[in-house]
C-alpha positions as CSV (number, residue, x, y, z in Angstrom):
1,X,157.7,22.6,158.6
2,X,158.3,18.8,158.5
3,X,157.0,18.4,162.1
4,X,153.6,19.9,161.2
5,X,153.3,17.9,157.9
6,X,153.9,14.4,159.3
7,X,151.2,14.3,162.0
8,X,148.7,15.7,159.4
9,X,149.8,13.1,156.9
10,X,149.3,10.3,159.5
11,X,146.0,11.6,160.6
12,X,144.8,11.6,157.0
13,X,145.8,8.0,156.6
14,X,144.1,7.1,159.9
15,X,140.9,8.9,159.0
16,X,140.7,7.1,155.6
17,X,140.2,3.9,157.5
18,X,136.9,5.1,159.0
19,X,135.4,6.2,155.7
20,X,133.0,3.9,153.9
21,X,134.7,2.1,151.0
22,X,132.2,3.4,148.4
23,X,132.6,6.9,149.7
24,X,136.4,6.6,149.7
25,X,136.3,5.4,146.1
26,X,133.9,8.2,145.0
27,X,136.1,10.9,146.7
28,X,139.3,9.5,145.2
29,X,137.7,9.2,141.7
30,X,136.4,12.8,141.9
31,X,139.7,14.1,143.1
32,X,141.7,12.3,140.4
33,X,139.4,13.4,137.6
34,X,140.6,16.9,138.3
35,X,144.3,16.1,138.1
36,X,146.6,15.5,135.1
37,X,147.3,11.9,136.4
38,X,143.7,10.7,136.1
39,X,144.5,8.5,133.0
40,X,147.1,6.6,135.0
41,X,144.4,5.4,137.5
42,X,141.2,5.3,135.5
43,X,141.4,1.6,134.9
44,X,142.1,0.8,138.6
45,X,139.1,3.0,139.6
46,X,136.9,1.2,137.1
47,X,138.0,-2.3,138.4
48,X,137.5,-1.3,142.0
49,X,134.0,-0.1,141.2
50,X,133.2,-3.3,139.4
51,X,134.6,-5.5,142.2
52,X,132.7,-3.6,144.9
53,X,129.5,-4.2,143.0
54,X,130.2,-7.9,142.7
55,X,131.5,-8.3,146.3
56,X,128.1,-7.6,147.8
57,X,128.6,-8.4,151.5
58,X,132.0,-10.2,151.1
59,X,134.0,-8.6,154.0
60,X,137.4,-9.8,152.8
61,X,136.9,-8.4,149.3
62,X,135.7,-5.1,150.7
63,X,138.7,-5.0,152.9
64,X,141.1,-5.8,150.0
65,X,139.6,-3.0,147.8
66,X,139.7,-0.5,150.7
67,X,143.3,-1.2,151.5
68,X,144.2,-0.7,147.8
69,X,142.4,2.6,147.7
70,X,144.0,3.7,150.9
71,X,147.4,2.8,149.5
72,X,146.7,4.8,146.3
73,X,145.7,7.8,148.5
74,X,148.9,7.4,150.5
75,X,150.9,7.4,147.2
76,X,149.1,10.6,146.0
77,X,149.8,12.4,149.2
78,X,153.5,11.4,149.0
79,X,153.5,12.9,145.4
80,X,152.3,16.2,147.0
81,X,148.5,16.0,146.3
82,X,146.2,17.4,148.9
83,X,143.2,15.1,149.0
84,X,141.5,17.3,151.5
85,X,140.6,19.5,148.6
86,X,138.6,16.7,146.9
87,X,135.2,18.4,147.6
88,X,136.5,22.0,147.1
89,X,135.6,23.9,143.9
90,X,137.1,27.0,142.3
91,X,134.9,29.5,140.4
92,X,136.6,32.4,138.5
93,X,133.7,34.8,138.0
94,X,134.0,38.1,136.2
95,X,134.9,41.5,137.6
96,X,133.6,43.2,140.7
97,X,134.0,46.6,142.4
98,X,133.9,47.9,146.0
99,X,130.1,47.2,146.1
100,X,131.0,43.5,146.4
101,X,132.0,44.2,150.0
102,X,128.3,44.3,150.8
103,X,128.0,40.7,149.3
104,X,130.7,39.4,151.6
105,X,133.6,39.5,149.2
106,X,137.1,40.5,150.5
107,X,140.2,41.8,148.8
108,X,143.0,39.4,147.7
109,X,146.3,40.0,145.9
110,X,148.2,36.9,144.7
111,X,151.6,36.6,143.0
112,X,152.3,33.3,141.1
113,X,155.7,31.9,140.2
114,X,156.1,28.7,138.3
115,X,155.5,26.4,141.2
116,X,154.4,28.6,144.1
117,X,152.4,31.5,145.2
118,X,152.4,34.4,147.7
119,X,149.1,36.0,148.7
120,X,147.7,38.6,151.0
121,X,144.1,39.5,151.9
122,X,142.9,42.5,153.9
123,X,140.8,45.6,154.1
124,X,143.3,48.0,152.5
125,X,142.9,48.7,148.8
126,X,144.5,46.3,146.3
127,X,147.4,48.6,145.5
128,X,148.4,48.9,149.2
129,X,148.0,45.1,149.6
130,X,150.2,44.6,146.6
131,X,152.9,46.9,148.0
132,X,152.8,44.9,151.3
133,X,153.0,41.6,149.5
134,X,156.0,42.8,147.3
135,X,157.8,43.8,150.5
136,X,157.1,40.3,152.0
137,X,158.4,38.6,148.9
138,X,161.5,40.8,148.9
139,X,162.1,40.2,152.6
140,X,161.6,36.5,152.3
141,X,164.6,34.1,152.3
142,X,163.0,32.5,149.3
143,X,163.1,35.6,147.1
144,X,165.9,34.2,145.0
145,X,163.7,31.2,144.1
146,X,160.5,33.1,143.5
147,X,160.2,34.8,140.1
148,X,156.8,36.4,139.8
149,X,155.1,35.2,136.6
150,X,151.7,36.9,137.2
151,X,150.1,39.3,139.7
152,X,146.4,39.3,140.4
153,X,144.2,41.9,142.1
154,X,141.1,40.0,143.1
155,X,137.9,39.8,145.2
156,X,137.2,36.5,146.9
157,X,134.3,34.8,148.7
158,X,134.2,31.4,150.4
159,X,130.7,29.9,149.9
160,X,130.5,26.4,151.4
161,X,133.0,24.3,149.6
162,X,133.3,26.8,146.8
163,X,136.0,29.6,146.5
164,X,134.9,32.4,144.1
165,X,137.6,34.6,142.6
166,X,136.6,37.8,140.7
167,X,138.8,40.5,139.2
168,X,139.0,43.9,140.8
169,X,139.3,47.3,139.1
170,X,143.1,47.0,139.4
171,X,143.2,43.7,137.6
172,X,144.1,43.8,133.9
173,X,141.7,41.9,131.6
174,X,144.6,39.9,130.0
175,X,145.9,38.9,133.4
176,X,142.4,37.8,134.5
177,X,142.1,35.6,131.3
178,X,145.4,34.1,132.2
179,X,144.0,33.3,135.7
180,X,140.9,31.7,134.2
181,X,143.1,29.5,132.0
182,X,145.2,28.5,135.0
183,X,142.0,27.6,136.9
184,X,140.7,25.5,134.0
185,X,144.0,23.7,133.6
186,X,144.5,22.9,137.3
187,X,142.0,24.3,139.8
188,X,143.4,22.0,142.6
189,X,146.8,23.7,142.4
190,X,145.2,27.2,143.0
191,X,143.0,25.8,145.7
192,X,146.0,24.3,147.4
193,X,147.9,27.7,147.3
194,X,144.8,29.4,148.8
195,X,143.9,26.6,151.3
196,X,144.3,28.8,154.3
197,X,142.6,31.8,152.8
198,X,139.5,32.6,155.1
């Protein structure tokens, strides 16, 4: 796992250097506004915006600000934040049935613990998928560290940068309300869990 994370981390740092300073600031501000740590950085973001406006064409000032933003992004990545999700959005949208297959939706079952999630998608019905996922969790070496807090039987659709999640006929209404609350509290966390869902 560590071998795949390090090159990705370094490539993210490298790619930050080729992004326009204003765009980097905008992406970072947008990302932080969706996290619980936004208040810690709000003043820095405001000052960088002000300094960039004043700097006009001062290359040294632009460079200083960009380096500070890149350093912040590095710190956020080290804290576990996935900045590649900055432009992704999550929409939790009502209930759907099998007719949603015709709209491009696919089946998804997800189990949440306190700090992690297991999920499976496929063409089988939600109950069959849930049985397969339960077996995967039970067979996993991490099963002792994974206490299921909630189970969700969903439909999903990727639409550009948006991930739409809808409840299925197998999803209890109370569970779906819980999922909506989770998404409102920290959509980035759910997006990170489902990053590789295609």
